[in-house]
Phi, psi and omega in degrees: 000130184287138176230168182222161175220166176258133173239122180276154179297338180292349177300334178291344180255008183289122178289324181296313181297318180296316180296322179294318179294322178299322182283322180195105180303327177298321180298316181296318178297315181295325177299310182295321179290336183282341187300308178296330178292326181287341184298152000267353187259355179080025183248140180224157176287144181273333181298124185304319182296315182291318178301311180296320185291328181272322185280317185217068185294341182269353185270343180063040177288126181281174186295313184298314181296319179296320179295319179298314178296316179299320182294320179295321180293317182294317179297333175281355180081011183273340167240145173255124181269129179207168180236136180279182184288348175267001178084013181266138183273139179223169172237145177233130179291115194301315187264028188296308187288338178284334187249346182244142172239146183216159166274082192301331182287349183255352177270159178282175182292162177303149181285348180198185174302141174284162185292156173303150181058032180299131184256108187287140177289159181295322186289353181285340177291319177294325178296322179294323177291319182292322186294331177295319179290325182267006177059039178277177181289331190288106172230167179300318184289319179298319182288324180295334183292342182260005177262136186267338185228158183297326181297318181295322181292322178296319179298316180301314181295325181293317178301317178297315178299318179293326179294322180295317181290338180272357179290144174287168180298322180293320178296316181297323181294320181292334181277345179289146178304148181299317183295326178293317182294321176294325182294337181290331188246340182252109184241011184248130173291132181304325182293338183274357182290335178266096183278169181299321181295327179288325177296321181292333185285343184266149176293154183300320181301322184288325179287320183277340184292137178291151180296139182290144180290137178296152181298139182293132176239141178283121179304137179287142177285128184289124178285133178279125183279130180290142182283135177275166178297323179295320181291322182294316181297324179293320177298316184295316180297320178297315180294318180294329175294335180272345181271152179300127182306327181290357182246356185296330179296315179289330176294320177300315181299317179300314179297320174301320180293322175295316180299322184296336182282348176275155182297325181281344186075011182232166178223140182291146178303320180299321178293318177298322179297315179297316180295315182294319179298317178299317180293318181297318181297315185287326175298315179296319181295319184266001178066040182278122184268189186297310185296314183298317184290323178296324179296314182293318179295316181297316178298318180293319181291318179296325182277347187073025182265094181278068189217125181295322180297324178294320175303313181296318179299310179298321182292323178290340178266011182291130178245104183305331183291337181258004179291161184295134177295132186203169177276117180055036176076015184263148181285163181214164170242133180282129178265163187294341180271005177090356177279172181239133173255110186278163193301327183291345183255000183295141173280169178297325177299315177298315179304317184296312185285324179292324174299318178296315180297323177297317182291331178279348181074029180244012178260127176256101184292338180291322182258346184076018186234168170274155177273344175229153181306131175220142178304128175080019184224154169276144182250157179295346178280002176096006180241153171262130186251147178210173179260137177279191184295338181268001181082015181271131179291134178204163176291134182249317178199155178286151177286130180289145181235000000 
C-alpha cells in the first residue's frame, strides 16, 4: 500500500542528517528512504534483513551493512529502538509525531505496540472525536491497547482533556447527544398539545374519524456510496493487521497476480480492500494459522489462481505431517554441498529469486530445490545449475549427499 510523508526544506540544514551522511552516506540514504515505509505510525522492523528488504529492496544492502547503518542512525537518536510486549524488536522514527500530520481517524491501527513514552500528537484528539461519529476503529480504548506503559496513557488523556477545554461553545454543543439538546428547549409533552378546548372546537366527526392512511410511496433505492481511497487504505490496514505477519509478503504477491489479470495490469484500491478483508475474515472464520495460510497462498500463486476461495481451500487442506522438514518450522534452500540455508539467513537475492520460483510454480519447499532447472539453484534431478560463459543454463555439479 502506497504511503507518503512530508519533508520540510529545513531538512537540508539538519545537523543530525549531515553528521550521519559524513559517517556513512548509505545510512543517510536509508533513513530518508525509510520515512514513507514507516508511515503512518512511524514504525519500522528492527531485523536488518527485513529492514533492508522493505526500505531499499533494489540497493542490495547486505546484513552486515544494514546493521552498521541501523546502529549509526540509532546512535544519532533518529530511531528509537524498542521491543513490544510480544518480544519483537522494532524501530520508531523519533521525531515522527512532530513532523507528520495524518487524518488519524482514517488510518488503520498500529501494526504493533507503540514505543514506550509515546507522545500523542494534538490532532489525534479531534480524530478520536470524529472516529466515534464515523464508527471508525480509533477510540481511546483501542489506541490505549497499543500503549505499553502508564506514562503514554497519561499523556494521551492529557491531550484529550486539553482538546476538550479548548473547544468553543458551539463545538461543545454539537458534541452533546441530540436528545439532551432537545431536552433543554422542549418541556412539553406532545400529548398535551391537544388541549380540551381544542378538542371541543373540532366537529365530532373530525374527532371520531380514524386518521387517513398516508399515500403509498415507493421506497427510494439506496444509492451505493463509492469507497474512497482513504477508506480503502484503512480497510486494507485493518485486514492486514488480522492476517499472520509471516504471510503478508505472499498476500502482496497474490494481489499483484490479481492486478496482472486486468488489461491495465493494475487494481483499484477498493478491490484490494475487498479481497484482503475477505481473506482475513475467512481465515478468522476457519481458524487458519500462519503455516496453513502460507501453504494456501503458495499453492494459489503457483497455479496462477488469483482467487481467495482457492487460497482458503488449499489452506484448509494443509497437512503439517507433509510440510517441508525445517529448523523450528522454517523454510530452507538446499545448497550444492548438501547443507541447508534457512530463511532467516537468506540474502535479498535469495528472497527475490525464491519468490519468483514460487510464483512460477517450480519451487519445492519440501526439498528446498526447484522442480525444473533454474540458474543458481539445486534441482530435484540432483544437479546444481549455473550459466556458462555464453549465458547458457547447464549442469555445474551434483548435489552432495
